[in-house]
C-alpha positions in Angstrom: -0.1 20.1 0.9 -2.7 21.3 -1.6 -0.1 21.6 -4.3 0.9 18.0 -3.4 -2.8 17.0 -4.1 -2.5 18.5 -7.6 0.8 16.7 -8.2 -0.7 13.4 -7.2 -3.8 14.1 -9.3 -1.5 14.7 -12.2 -0.1 11.2 -11.5 -3.6 9.9 -11.7 -4.0 11.2 -15.2 -0.6 9.9 -16.3 -0.9 6.5 -14.7 -2.5 4.9 -17.8 0.3 6.3 -20.0 2.3 3.0 -20.2 -0.9 1.2 -21.2 -1.5 3.6 -24.1 2.1 3.4 -25.2 1.6 -0.4 -25.4 -1.7 0.1 -27.3 0.2 2.2 -29.8 3.0 -0.3 -30.2 0.6 -3.2 -30.7 -2.0 -1.2 -32.6 -4.6 -3.0 -30.5 -6.6 -2.1 -27.3 -5.6 -5.5 -26.0 -8.9 -6.1 -24.1 -8.8 -2.8 -22.1 -12.0 -0.8 -21.7 -12.6 2.9 -22.5 -15.3 3.4 -19.8 -12.9 4.7 -17.0 -11.5 7.3 -19.4 -14.9 8.5 -20.6 -16.1 8.9 -17.1 -12.9 10.7 -16.1 -13.4 13.1 -19.0 -17.0 13.8 -17.9 -15.8 14.4 -14.3 -13.1 16.8 -15.4 -15.5 18.8 -17.5 -18.1 19.1 -14.7 -15.6 20.1 -12.1 -14.3 22.8 -14.4 -17.9 24.2 -14.6 -18.3 23.9 -10.9 -15.0 25.8 -10.2 -16.0 28.6 -12.6 -19.5 29.2 -11.1 -18.3 28.8 -7.5 -15.6 31.5 -7.8 -13.2 32.3 -4.9 -10.1 30.1 -4.3 -10.7 27.5 -7.0 -7.4 27.8 -8.9 -6.4 24.2 -8.0 -9.7 22.8 -9.2 -9.4 24.7 -12.5 -5.8 23.9 -13.2 -6.0 20.1 -12.5 -9.3 19.6 -14.3 -8.1 21.6 -17.4 -5.1 19.2 -17.5 -7.4 16.2 -17.0 -9.8 17.3 -19.8 -6.8 17.4 -22.2 -5.2 14.2 -21.2 -8.4 12.1 -21.1 -9.4 13.4 -24.5 -6.0 12.3 -25.8 -6.4 8.8 -24.3 -9.9 8.4 -25.8 -8.6 9.5 -29.3 -5.8 6.9 -29.1 -8.3 4.3 -27.9 -10.6 5.0 -30.9 -7.8 4.7 -33.3 -7.0 1.1 -32.4 -10.3 -0.2 -31.1 -12.3 -2.9 -32.8 -15.5 -1.7 -34.6 -17.8 -2.9 -31.8 -15.6 -1.4 -29.0 -15.3 1.8 -31.1 -19.1 2.0 -31.3 -19.5 1.6 -27.6 -16.9 4.3 -26.9 -18.6 6.7 -29.3 -21.9 6.1 -27.6 -20.3 6.9 -24.2 -18.7 10.1 -25.6 -22.0 11.2 -27.0 -23.8 10.6 -23.7 -21.0 12.6 -22.0 -21.4 15.6 -24.3 -25.2 15.6 -23.9 -25.1 15.2 -20.2 -22.6 18.1 -19.8 -24.8 20.4 -22.0 -27.9 19.5 -20.1 -26.3 20.2 -16.7 -24.5 23.4 -17.7 -27.3 25.0 -19.7 -30.0 23.8 -17.5 -28.4 25.2 -14.3 -27.2 28.3 -16.0 -30.7 29.4 -17.1 -32.9 28.0 -14.4 -30.9 28.4 -11.2 -29.2 31.3 -9.4 -26.3 31.8 -7.0 -25.7 29.3 -4.2 -28.5 27.0 -5.4 -26.8 26.6 -8.8 -23.4 25.9 -7.1 -25.0 23.3 -4.8 -26.8 21.5 -7.5 -23.8 21.3 -9.8 -21.6 20.4 -6.8 -23.7 17.3 -6.0 -23.8 16.3 -9.6 -20.0 16.4 -9.5 -20.1 14.3 -6.3 -22.0 11.6 -8.1 -19.7 11.7 -11.1 -16.6 11.6 -8.9 -17.9 8.5 -7.2 -18.4 6.9 -10.6 -14.7 7.8 -11.5 -13.5 6.0 -8.4 -15.8 3.1 -9.1 -15.0 2.9 -12.9 -12.1 0.5 -12.4 -14.6 -1.8 -10.6 -15.8 -2.8 -14.1 -12.4 -4.4 -14.6 -12.5 -5.8 -11.0 -15.5 -7.9 -12.0 -13.4 -9.2 -14.9 -10.5 -10.0 -12.5 -12.8 -12.0 -10.2 -14.4 -13.8 -13.1 -11.1 -14.7 -14.8 -8.9 -14.8 -11.6 -6.3 -12.8 -13.5 -5.1 -9.2 -12.8 -3.7 -8.7 -16.3 -6.1 -6.0 -17.3 -6.4 -4.3 -13.9 -4.8 -0.8 -13.8 -3.0 -1.0 -10.4 -1.1 2.3 -10.8 -4.4 4.1 -11.5 -6.0 2.6 -8.4 -3.0 3.6 -6.2 -2.9 7.2 -7.5 -6.7 7.5 -7.1 -6.4 6.4 -3.4 -3.6 8.9 -2.7 -5.4 11.7 -4.6 -8.6 11.0 -2.7 -6.7 11.5 0.6 -5.3 14.9 -0.5 -8.5 16.2 -2.0 -10.4 15.2 1.2 -8.0 17.5 3.2 -8.4 20.2 0.6 -12.2 20.0 0.9 -12.0 20.2 4.6 -9.9 23.4 4.4 -12.5 25.0 2.1 -15.4 23.6 4.1 -16.7 22.3 0.8 -18.8 19.2 1.3 -19.0 18.6 -2.4 -15.2 18.1 -2.5 -15.0 16.2 0.8 -17.7 13.5 0.4 -16.6 11.8 -2.9 -13.0 11.5 -1.7 -14.1 9.6 1.3 -15.8 7.0 -0.9 -12.8 7.2 -3.3 -10.4 6.2 -0.6 -12.5 3.3 0.4 -13.0 2.0 -3.2 -9.3 2.5 -3.9 -8.3 0.3 -0.9 -10.8 -2.4 -2.0 -9.3 -2.4 -5.5 -5.7 -2.7 -4.3 -6.7 -5.5 -1.9 -8.3 -7.5 -4.7 -5.2 -6.9 -6.9 -2.9 -8.2 -4.1 -5.1 -11.3 -3.6 -5.5 -12.3 -7.3 -1.8 -11.4 -8.0 -0.9 -14.4 -5.7 -3.5 -16.6 -7.4 -2.4 -16.1 -11.0 0.7 -15.1 -12.8 0.5 -12.5 -15.6 1.5 -13.9 -18.9 2.9 -11.6 -21.6 0.8 -11.5 -24.8 3.8 -12.5 -26.9 4.3 -15.7 -24.8 0.6 -16.5 -25.0 0.7 -16.4 -28.8 4.0 -18.3 -29.1 2.9 -21.0 -26.7 0.3 -22.1 -29.2 2.7 -22.2 -32.1 3.9 -25.7 -33.4 7.1 -26.0 -35.3 6.8 -28.8 -37.8 10.2 -30.2 -38.6 10.1 -32.2 -41.8 13.4 -33.9 -41.0 11.9 -35.5 -37.9 8.5 -36.5 -39.5 7.6 -40.0 -40.3 5.0 -41.2 -42.9 3.2 -44.5 -42.7 0.5 -45.9 -45.0 -2.8 -46.9 -43.6 -4.9 -49.7 -44.9 -8.4 -48.4 -45.7 -9.8 -51.6 -47.1 -11.6 -52.2 -43.8 -14.3 -49.6 -44.7 -17.2 -51.6 -46.1 -19.2 -48.5 -47.0 -16.3 -47.2 -49.1 -16.2 -50.5 -51.0 -20.0 -50.4 -51.7 -19.7 -46.9 -53.2 -16.6 -48.0 -55.2 -14.5 -45.3 -53.7 -10.8 -45.8 -53.1 -9.3 -44.0 -50.2 -5.7 -43.6 -49.5 -4.5 -42.4 -46.1 -1.2 -41.7 -44.4 -0.3 -41.1 -40.8 2.2 -38.3 -40.3 4.1 -38.2 -37.0 4.8 -34.5 -36.4 7.4 -33.4 -33.9 6.1 -30.6 -31.8 8.4 -28.2 -29.9 7.4 -25.3 -27.6 9.1 -22.4 -25.9 9.9 -24.4 -22.8 12.1 -26.7 -24.9 10.0 -29.7 -24.4 9.1 -31.9 -27.4 6.3 -34.3 -28.2 4.7 -35.9 -31.2 1.3 -35.4 -32.8 -0.2 -37.9 -35.2 -2.0 -36.5 -38.2 -4.1 -38.7 -40.5 -4.3 -37.3 -44.1 -6.6 -39.0 -46.5 -7.2 -38.4 -50.2 -10.2 -39.7 -52.2 
């Protein structure tokens, strides 16, 4: 069962892969946020440190968090390559804070604490970070509630996090390790909440592919179906006083959209 927990946790790390493949194809982050991946990287690094100082049967913790460190780093690098300048700036700030925090915790506990006290302190720090990992997609949940759209909500990630929390809860119980057990209880609850919101707003709105959004705003102007009519501008008294002559035409433009409906738009073009 514990190996199953590692397999599911691997699924957690690979769940965003389709998103990042799409980011590479479009060369754009498409409104996604880097915060969940930065927090996941921080969590993986701290759990690695916890596993090393705790000793004993921690192979599963070391193996899965080594993989997590590598994958989350790769995701963040890809994100930085295609992020806007402002988003890139925010992501770099988050990375800097992650590095500083890891150094403070590791060096601080290494030189000031000993034995079980060090393990306990680092363990509870990991508990807090793990809760943040489970809650990180909630930043997108707020966006879902505000926009009533689930387009940017990572459902696979929420599902895998919920399953992973269940398995690691059992693993923590077997080791009698409260630092592993506690965050996974909260993780399960938060995961269920996220999936419930997804199910609700999935019914409210329908996801629209980015291509269709862009194309729906395109107007095809067909010159063969356009009509031009002159407009009498002599009614403007102000123009007469300033001795300006204005010539205008009305252009009837045929508009066609992807749903094969047509309409006409009148454009008034004036030259002075």
